[in-house]
C-alpha positions, 0 to 999 in steps of 0.5 A, spaced: 699 139 742 697 137 749 697 144 751 693 146 746 687 141 748 688 143 755 687 151 753 680 149 749 678 145 755 679 150 760 675 155 756 669 151 755 669 150 762 669 157 763 663 158 758 659 153 762 659 156 769 655 162 771 658 169 771 662 171 778 660 178 780 663 182 786 661 188 789 660 194 784 663 189 778 659 187 772 658 180 770 664 177 767 661 174 761 656 179 757 653 174 753 650 170 759 642 170 760 638 167 766 634 161 765 627 162 763 621 160 767 616 155 764 609 158 761 603 154 765 596 155 761 592 159 765 586 156 769 579 158 767 575 161 772 568 158 775 564 163 771 568 160 765 567 153 766 559 154 767 559 158 761 563 153 757 559 147 760 552 150 758 555 151 751 557 144 751 550 142 752 546 139 746 541 145 745 536 140 742 536 135 748 529 132 749 530 133 756 532 140 756 527 142 751 521 139 755 524 143 761 524 149 757 517 148 755 515 147 762 518 153 765 515 158 759 508 154 760 508 155 768 510 162 768 505 163 763 499 160 767 502 163 773 501 170 770 494 168 767 492 166 774 495 173 777 491 177 772 484 174 775 487 175 782 489 182 781 483 184 778 479 181 784 483 184 790 483 191 787 475 190 786 475 188 793 479 194 796 477 199 791 469 198 790 468 194 796 465 188 792 467 181 794 467 175 790 468 170 796 467 164 791 473 166 786 478 169 790 480 162 794 480 159 787 485 164 784 489 164 790 490 157 790 492 156 783 497 162 785 500 158 791 501 152 787 503 155 780 509 159 783 513 154 786 513 150 780 515 155 776 521 157 780 523 150 781 523 149 773 526 155 772 532 154 777 533 147 774 532 150 766 537 156 768 543 151 769 542 147 763 539 153 758 544 155 752 546 162 751 544 161 744 538 157 742 537 154 735 532 149 732 527 146 736 529 150 742 529 157 738 522 155 736 519 154 743 522 160 745 519 164 739 512 161 740 512 163 748 515 170 747 510 171 741 504 169 746 507 173 752 508 179 747 500 179 745 497 178 752 502 184 754 500 188 748 492 187 750 494 189 757 497 196 754 490 197 750 486 196 756 490 201 759 490 206 753 482 205 753 481 207 760 486 213 760 481 215 754 475 214 758 478 218 764 480 224 759 474 224 755 468 223 760 472 226 766 470 219 770 473 217 776 469 210 776 471 205 780 470 200 774 475 204 770 480 205 776 480 197 777 481 196 770 486 201 769 490 199 775 489 191 774 492 192 766 498 196 769 500 190 773 499 185 768 503 189 763 509 189 768 508 181 769 508 180 762 514 184 760 518 180 765 516 173 763 517 176 756 524 178 757 525 172 761 523 168 755 528 171 750 533 169 755 536 176 757 536 173 764 543 170 762 546 176 765 548 175 772 543 179 775 538 178 770 535 171 773 535 174 780 532 180 779 526 176 775 525 171 780 525 177 786 520 181 782 515 175 781 516 173 788 515 180 790 509 182 786 505 175 787 507 175 795 504 182 796 497 180 792 497 173 796 497 177 802 492 182 800 488 177 798 488 173 804 487 179 809 482 182 805 477 178 801 478 171 803 478 173 811 471 177 809 468 171 805 470 167 811 466 172 816 460 172 812 460 165 809 453 164 813 451 170 809 453 168 803 450 161 804 443 164 806 443 169 800 445 163 795 440 158 797 434 162 800 431 162 793 431 154 793 427 154 799 422 159 797 421 155 790 420 148 794 415 152 799 411 154 792 411 147 790 408 145 796 403 150 796 401 148 789 401 140 791 397 141 798 393 148 797 396 150 804 403 152 807 408 147 810 408 146 818 415 146 818 421 147 813 422 139 814 416 138 809 419 141 803 424 136 801 430 141 801 437 138 800 445 140 799 446 147 801 439 149 802 438 144 807 444 146 811 440 153 812 435 149 816 441 144 820 445 150 822 439 154 824 440 160 820 433 161 818 427 162 821 420 160 818 414 163 820 407 160 816 401 164 816 403 171 818 396 173 815 390 170 813 390 167 806 386 171 800 382 168 794 382 171 788 375 171 784 378 173 778 383 167 777 381 160 778 384 153 777 381 146 775 379 141 781 379 133 780 372 133 781 371 137 774 369 144 778 374 150 779 377 153 785 379 160 786 386 162 786 389 162 794 395 166 796 398 164 803 403 169 807 409 167 810 416 170 813 423 167 812 427 171 817 435 171 817 441 174 821 446 177 817 453 179 819 453 185 814 449 188 810 448 187 802 452 193 800 458 190 803 457 183 799 457 187 793 449 189 793 446 195 794 445 199 800 439 197 804 433 201 802 427 199 806 422 202 801 424 197 796 425 191 801 420 185 802 415 189 806 409 188 801 406 181 801 403 182 795 409 183 791 414 178 793 414 171 791 421 170 792 426 174 796 431 180 794 437 178 797 441 183 794 437 188 799 438 187 806 441 190 812 445 187 817 442 183 823 436 180 824 431 181 817 425 178 815 423 177 808 415 177 807 413 172 802 407 169 799 405 163 795 399 162 790 395 156 789 392 156 782 
């Protein structure tokens, strides 16, 4: 009995031991299997963590909705401002016409709106859900439709310009400006449209969109600064003269009506604002009584004593020194035949027709 127990214990001891192997010898126990390694869960990658985090965010969170709306709205305002700036810049370079008052405002709007748009988009892209529902979906649809309508409108302008060029065989600068402007504006609206419907959730989409917007806006901002903005700065005195010489002559005419004579100096006619700046900056020279006054027997006016007086015409000149000719500012090329060379025809100066350098407007004021 004891011998049998010893044999059973010996066999069980051998079964619990690992197989013993010698050179060129198989394991002693055929049923032995090595212990299996435990299976650890695979750690998610950083991209998976980011996607899971974005999907776990509440889609209709008020803060996210506000940031979404601001992102779309600022991009829309940026593209709208770019539409004006694009047309103004192309107008300057194609037709050599400079609207010095509008370009700085459009440029300033772009320089403010673009950084705000990029900043809002940067923070929104971190919390933007891949799939939008509810209010987030409605905000996306509203802005996508608006951008699509403006983009299609630009396409219509392109089609009209191409038809005009084909039918009329025209190479008008106006058509070219409209065509090139519409092409660029269409590309911008296509870009913001695809950004709005969230095709930028691809890894490269967001970077491509931001790079494209920065490139286009940056190029036109540089062109606006070195072109029309710089030209407007150079010809700022010319613009001041052209825009305010009318008010000087109006006040001179009023003075003649009230005093029946020309003023001795321009300080007597009550100028103010930019028209007064012409005098303070010594930009114009006033020359009164350049020829004797004339009376018109066919025209009379009532006097205070009950009698009548003959209409009297007084003659004077307003001289200015222009940096550039009127053609460089969008006016017509100087034509001496239609200039203010005849006193009898000029009660007000024609500032769209002048050469560069010193130029005098021959003017008249009538007391009647």
